[in-house]
Every structure is written in C-alpha cells, then in structure tokens.
N, C-alpha and C positions, 0 to 999 in steps of 0.2 A: 557466618553469612551476613549478619547485621552489624557486626563490629560494635555492639553495645548501643547502637542508635536505632530507634524505631523508625523504619523506613516508611515513607508515605507516598512517594512519587516513583512509579515504575514505568519505564519506557520499553515498549515491545517493538522490535524491529525484525523484518525479514532478513535472513542471513544468506539468501540466495538471489535468484532473479524474480522474486515475487512468487505468489501462488503457493506459499509454504504452508498454508492452513492457519494463518494469523487470526482470521475471523473466528474460528472455533476457539482458539486459545484465549483471545480477548473476551469472547462471550463467557467462557468458563471462569476466567479470572474476575470478570466484572462483578460477580456477586460479592466480592470482597472489597469493592471500591465504591466511592461515592460519585466519581465522574470518570467517564470514558471520553477521550479527546482525540479527534482527528486533527492533524497539524500540517499536512502537506498533500499534494496530489489533488486529483479530482475524481469524477465518476469513471475514469479509466481503470480504477481499482474496484474490484468486487470482492467483498467478504461474505462467504457463505456460512450460514449457521443452520444446523438441524436440531430442532427440539420438539418434543411432543409429536414426533412423526411428521413434522412440517419443515420444509426447507425455505429459509428466508435469505435473499441475497440483497445486501445493502452496498451502495456505491459511494454515498456521501455521509450519511448518518452513521455515527460510530456503532459498532456491534453491541456495546454495553447497553443500549436502549432496550434490548430484549430481556434484561434483568430488571425487575421492578424496583430494586433499591438504587439503581444507578442512573444518573442523568448523562445526557449526551451533549458534548461540546464540539462545535465546528469552529475551529479557531482561525485566525487571520491568514494562515498559510494555505488554506484550502480554496480550491477553485469550485464554484458552485454553478451547476447547470440548472436553471429553473424547471425545465421539463423533467429532468431526472429526479430532482428533489421532490417535486409534487407527486411523482409516481411512487417514490419511496414512502411518503406519508400515506398514500392509499394502500400500499402493501402492508404497512404496520397496522392500519385500521382493520384491514381484512383479516389479519393474523390475530386480532384481539389485543394488540399492544396499546396500552394507555400511555401516550407520550405527552399529554398536556402538562405543561409546566416542567418538562424534563428535557427539552431541547433548547440549546442556546447557540446562536449564530453570531459570529463577530461581524460588526458593521464594516470591517476592513477586508473581508473576503472579496476577491475579484469574481466577477460574473462571466461565465462562458456564454457568449452570444452566438446566434446561428451562423453569422459569417465566419466565426472562428473555426467552426466545423467545415465550412466550405474551403477555407484556406488550408486547413489540415489535409483535406483530401487532395487539393491541388498540389501542395508541396510534397506530399508523400509519393505522388506519381513520379516525381523527379528524383527523390532521394532513396526510395524503396527501403525505408527504415522499418516499415511494418507497424505503424502506429495504429491506435484504435479508431482513428478518424473522429474523435470526440472533441476536438478543438483544444486539447490541453496545451500543446506546444505553442500555437498561435496566441492563446490567451495569456500565456506567460510572456511571450514576446511583447505583446501590447502593454502588459504590466510594466515591463522593464523600460519600454519606450515612453512611459508616463501617459499612455493612451488607453488605460484600462477603466472599466466601469465597476465600481465597488457597490456593495450592498447599501452603504450609507448614501450613495448618490441617488438611489431610487427615491429617497425621502427628501431630496434636496430640490429647491426651486431652480437650480441650474442644470437639472438633468437633461433637458432638451438641448441646451447649448453644448454640453459635453458630448451628447450623442451625435450631434451634427458634425462636430470635429472628428470624432472617431469613425463614424460611418463614411464620411467623405474620404478620409485617408484609406480606410479599408477597401472601399470601392476602387480607388485608383490602383491599389496594390493588386487586387484580384484581376483587374483588367490587364495589368502589365504581365502577370504570370500566366494567364490562361485566357484565350480569346473565346469566352463563352458568353452567350447572350441571356440565357434564362436564369439570371440571378438577381434581378432588380429588387425582388421582394426582400432579399436579405438586407437591403440598405434603405428600405422604406421607413423613414423616421417615425411616422405615425404608428405603423405596425409595431416597431420595436419598442417605442415608448409605451404603448398600450399594454404590451406583454409584460414589461417590467413593472408597470403600475399594478397590474393584476397580481404579479408575483409578490409585490410589496404587501398587498392585502393578506396574502397567505402567510407570510413570515413575520408580519409586524410584531406579533407577541413573542417571537423567538429571538429577536435581535437584542443583543446585550454585549457590553464591553467585556469580552471573554478573558482578556489579559488581567483585568481587575478581578473578575470572578475567580480565576485560578489562583492568583496571589493571595486573595482574601481567604480562599478555602485552605490553602497550605498553612496559613497563619492560624487558622481555626482547628488545625489538626485533621482535616479531611484527607481521604486517600484518593489519589489521582492516577489513572492509567492512561498513558499516552500511546495512541494506536497508530503505528506507522503504516503507510500504504506502499505497495510494490516491495522492492527488496534492495539491500545495500549494493548489489551488483548492477542495479539500474540507476544509481546515483548520477546526477548530471556531471559531477566532478570526478568521483572515484569509481564510477561504474565502467561498463564495457563500451565506452564512448566510440562512435556516435550512436550505437544501438542502446540507448538509455531513455529514461523518462526525462521530464523537463524540470524536475524539482529535486531538492536534496533529501535523500532517503536515509541519510546518516544522522547521528545525534545532533549535528548542527542544525539540521532542518527542524528538529523538534524545538529548538530554542528560538530561532527566528520566526517559526510558524506559530508560536504561542505567546511570546513575550516573556517566557521564563528565562532564568539564568542558569549557568552550568551547575551552580551549587544546589539548585532546586531538585535536580534529578538524583535519586538515591540508588537506583539499580537499573541495569539494562539487560533485558531478556531477549536473546536471539531465537528465532524460530527457523528450523530447518527440516525439510523432508529427509527421509533416509535414502532417498534418491534425488535426482535433480530434474527440474523442468524449466523451460523458458518458452516465451512466445515471440513471434517476430523474427527479424534477422539478427545477425551477429554470431560471433564465434561461440562454440559450445564444445570444449575439449572432451567431456565425458559422454557426449551424445551417443546413443545406441543407433548405429547406422543400418542394422538389419531391420527392414521394413516390417516383417512379420513379428519379430520380437518386440519392437518398439510399439507396434499397434496393440499387442497383447497387454503390455504394461499400461498403455494409455487407457484401454478399455477397463481393466481391473481397477485402476485408480481414478477413473472418470476424469481424465486430464483434458478438460475442455474449459476454455476461459469463462469465468463467471459473468464477465461483462459482454464479451463478443461471441462466445461460443466457439472460438477458434480452437482447433486441436493444438495442444501444447507439444512441443518437442520434449522428448524424455531421454534421460541418461542416468548414469550411475552417480552415487554420492561422491562429490569431488572435494577431497580434503585440502588441496592447495587453495581452492576457492574459499572454502569454509574458514580456513586459517586467516586468509586475507580479510574476509568479512568480520571476523572476530576482532582483528586488530583495528581496522578502520572504524568499526562500530563500537569499539570499547565495550564489547559484550562481556558481561559478568557471568551469566548463566545461560543454559540452552534448553529449549523445548524441541523434542523430536516428534514429527508427525508421519502419518501414512505407514506405520510399521506393519499394519495389517495387510496393506497392499503388497508389500514385498513377500510377506508370508504366503499369500495366495499366489503370487507370481511364481514362487518356487525357486528363485535364484537371486542371490544377493552378492553384488560386487561393489567395491569402492576404489577410487583412484587414490593411491598412496602418495604419488609424486609425479612430476612431469620430467621428461627427458627432452632436451632441446640441444641439438648438435652435440650429443654426448654428455651434456652437463645436467646435473640433477637440480630440480627446483621443488622445494617442499611447500612453497607459498607462491600464489599468483602475484604478479606485478603487472601494472599497466604498460611497463616498458619492455616486457618480453615479446619475442616473436611468436604470436599466437598461431600463425599459419603452420609452424613446424613443431608444434607440441605433440609429443608421443606420451600417452598415458601409461603408467604402471598400475595394472589392476590386480586386486586381491579379492578372493572370495571370503565370505563370512556367513555366520549364522545370525539370523535376526535376533535370536535370544541374547546374543553377545553385544548388541549394538550400543548399549549404554556404556559398557566398559571400553569398547573400541573408540567411541567418540571422545570419551574423557581422556584416554591414553594418548590419542593422536592430536588433541587440541589443548589439553590442559585445562579445559573448562568443564565445570560440573553440569551434568544433565539432570534437571529437576522436574521435567514434565515429559511424559511419553504418551502419545495418542495412538489408539488402535482402531479408530473408526470415526464416522461422522457425528454420532450422537454425543451429547454431553457426558453420558455415563462412560463412554469408551476412552477413559483417560486415567493415567496413574501419576500421582504426585510423589516426589521425594518427600520423606517424612519431615525433614527439617524445614523444607520450603513451605510445606502445608502448614506447619506450626507457625511460621512467620506470617502467613496469610491470615490465619484465624486469630492471631494475637492482637 
C-alpha cells in the first residue's frame, strides 16, 4: 500500500454524484492528520458529522475541525459566503468546538456576494439545472471574468473601486436577464462594503497564505487530508454536463485549489455509497423508478440534502459509473458507506453493465447515448459487498461504514496500520 514510502498527503474524493458520506469519512480520518483542507466548491456542499449524539453540518469549514488535533484549511479554490461562514462559526461554538488558532483561510478565496445568489435564481429558472441557488455558478463566472472579489480585497484600500465596477456590471446583467424591480439593495455599494468590512473583522485572524502553510507543513513531515466537495460525476469537465457543479471535483481541482503539485499527493481515497443518489436534474441510469420503493430507501437512508433539504433521487450501485470515477479520479482505494441502510432496506442490487442498442458497456463514457441506456441488474448480499466491489473494480476497499456515528466504521487492517504508523 505504501510502496516503502511514508505517505503524508491523502486526497478524499466522492466517487459518485456527491452525498457519499465524505463528511463522516473525513471526520474519522482527521484524527490521524494535522490538517484537513477544503480545496473547491462552496457552501453548496454539506458535510454531516454525528458525534457524541450531536449532528453537525458544515458547508465551508473542513470536517477535520471537529477533531481537536486537526486544523482546518480553506484554500484558494473555495468560494466563501460570509453569511454561511459566520453561521458555521456559531454552530461550532454551540457544539463546544474550540477552533481558535485552528482555522486558516486563503486570502485568494473568492467571496459569494448576495447578487450572485440573485443571478443564480434568475439563471436557473431558464436552464432548469436544479442548482442550490447559493450563487456558486455566478461567483465562478465572475471569477473567470476577472470581476471577482477575493478575501484579500476586503483589506485593500481599493475595495470600494472594485465593488463599484463589479456591482455596476452585475446590475446591468440582472436587468437584462429579468425585469424585476425589487433588487436595488443587492447593488447598494454602501451596504455591500459595510457587510464585507464586518466580515473582515470576523476572519481577520484566520487569513493566512495557505499554499505556503501546506508546502511548509509537508516539508516538516505533517500529515494533510484534502477534503473534496461534491463528487467526480459532478465535475465541470468530466461530470454529467450540463448537470454538474461549477468547479473541478477531480484530482486536478485539488492541485489548482491548493497550490500543491501532483507529486505532493501520495494517495487518493474514493468514497462511494453501496447504492447511488443524486440531486437536481440530469440522467441517472440506475434510478429506482418505483415511487414507493424509492421513498422507502430515501427514508431509511435519510436521503435529504444537508444544504437544501431537497429529497435526493435514489438508485442502485452503478458499477459502470464507479469504474469511470475510479479512472478519472485516479482512485487508489475505496471507502464504502451506508451499508446499514441497504441491510435495513432488505434488498440489494447493482448495475453490472449497460446495454445500448445491443452493445455492452462496462464503463460509463460522456460520449454514450445516455437516453437509451438499459441497465443489467444483479442481486447481492450486503455481507458480500467488499468482495463484489473489489472484484468488479480491481480497487481495494479499506473502509466500510455501517451508520452515522464515528464508531460505526470498520478499517482494513493494513490501512489502519498505515494511519497509525
């Protein structure tokens, strides 16, 4: 597993459409690491962790903050919503988590402004993608157009000039897209500037050049856990486009989102449920179309979005999709979650392959005709899931989760030895 080299940097990625239970996996792993790092996405991702009988949902701050030995890094690829971030700090305080001196935010993070959310809502009415309406897409668009506001701008004397340019452009764009009159407050420069200045006071002690911090920590032999948001199938390039998120959820996103290089990452762990879920629109070959059956699985697994509360669409474990995610994500090892849900559900099936016009496909491709996919289903016993996944993917399964609590988890002996060494 380690090839004679002591591994220090582990990347955790969702191997499906997100909501795979990465929050719990990262939380449990973080006790073996010095830093837990979010590198892409924004508060549209929700990582749920249950410990000591309490449920904590984090959207921006990495799950590792819940382990007292681990510091949390929000690196340059993350989009930060001031309102959401402040609420998360309040949640941590109420949960008794001492985070002082353990949160680091890159000054290069882009900020989600209120008009980004307005734009998100306006645009989604036309496209029907099914976004979270949290301003993720528009904030990325403004970033690419060089009209983004970053954390470092809050502390700059040129903040007001930058805001004027951005707000003028955004107001023109909103008026062109939707003839609504009650949105002037979104572009009130005094209001926006005041809000950002207040946010600056909250995060002042957290701001740090995280790329330097991470490189220095690697050189010092510290252990780093990179925490992906969403899943590989929502990647802006390799996902189920256009029903995807606005950032790269594959390993490349971990590099551009942190400033690390390819040689810095030692191991990639993919996380997959033993069934499949997704939210929003888009194709879903393994979806359970029986309303009663799908609702039963949804209720047992509590498949509702951690961020929006939206009911997730549910389906069987899809091996053509999983094989694709393993290849695109360069996944070395796998963690399986929600095994207990299928045990309670009482029925377990998986998609072995696709049939399209009589041809067999054992791996998904963005080029195939998704409208004509017929799935080949096979039934299995949940007790056999480890062997089935390893046989059908060729990837070793090193973590299996049987419930929401930290204790409901089993480690492969060799992998656990690597963690504690």
